[in-house]
N, C-alpha and C positions, 0 to 999 in steps of 0.2 A: 503493500499501498503506500502511494508516495504523498499522502498527506492532505489534499490537495481537494481545498471547498468551494463548492461554487455557490455562487449566488445567481439565482433567477428571478423574472422578472417574466408575469404574464406566462407562465411556464416553459421560459426560455435563459438557458442558460443564458449570462450578460457580463460576469465576473468571474475569474478564478481566483481564489486565494489562497497562496504555494506556503512552502514552511522557510527561513531564510536561509538555511543551508540550499535547498535546491534555484533561490533566488540566486548568489549570489556565485555559483556554479554558471547557472543561465547566465548570469548581467559578465563575467569570464569570459566566458565564450564567445557571449556576442563582442565584445571588447575585440577580442582572437581576431574575430569574422572581420571586423571592418581595420582593424592593423591587413589583415591582409588583403583586403581591397585594395589598400593605400599604395601598400610596399606593390603590387602587381601591378595598381594604374604608372604610380613611378616608375616604375621598371619597364615598361613600354613605353614611359616616354623619357626615358635617357637616351644621351647624345652619345654619351661615352666622353666627353669632355671633360676636364678635372683638373682644376688648378692648383697645382703643387700647392702646401703650406709656406714651403721658400720662398715662392713668386708672387704670393701673397700677399707675405709682411712684405716684401720689397716695395711691391706696387703699396701698398700705406702707408712705406715708410716714406713716399714719393718718390721713389725711384725711376729712369723713364720705362715704359715700358716694353718699349724697343728692346732697347736694353737687356732689359733686367728675362726677357723672352729668350733671346739671344747666348745672355751669361748659360739659361738653363736645360738650350737646347742643346750648347757647349759646342757655338759656331764663334767664328773670330770674324770681327765688323770685315776684314775679307773673302772669307764665303759665304755670307749672309747679302753681302753687296751681292756679290758674281750667283747667287742664287735666285735675286731681284731683279737681277739687269739691272743696277745702278752700280754708280760708282763708289767706294771706299770714303770719301773724301763728301761725299754729298750725303751717306748714310751716319759719317761721322760728326756731322753737322747738326743732323737729325735728334741722333741721339745725347749731342752738348746743350739739345734746346737751341742753336745760335740760329736754325731754317724749321721750318713745317716741314713738311711732308705733304707732295701731295696728291688728292687721295687715290690716284693711279699707282702713285708711289707707295702709298701706306697698302695698299689692295697687295699688289709684290712682293711686299713684305711679310705681311700678314701670310699669303700663301704658304712664303716659303721656311713660316715660321710656324705651320699648323694649328694657329688658330685665327680667330674673326677679328676684321676691321676694328671694332667698339673693344679687342681688348688690347687694339695697343692705342686706344686715343687717352688725354689726358686730360685731366679735367674732373 
């Protein structure tokens, strides 16, 4: 016997009164089910992109994003400039904030670093 009591109105069951132990087990099971649904939804929408803690901390400290990502990818300025099809001098000027890269340039750098253009934005 489960100890469930029913309250009827006009001969129909309208409410169920259950023991607290059963309520707590059901409540925990429902919470687990909700967590599973949220986890599955998050996994389905996961693009796989993660920002490593070292990168996030450097960006929060105000370091130049292109330089941070370049160093994270273990690329020299020369290697990144070559991959992006720009001069090393131009890249250096962008990283030292002496110049702001054109959108076309930032797109090429982002592609070379395997990040989105928004990940290189300062501000």
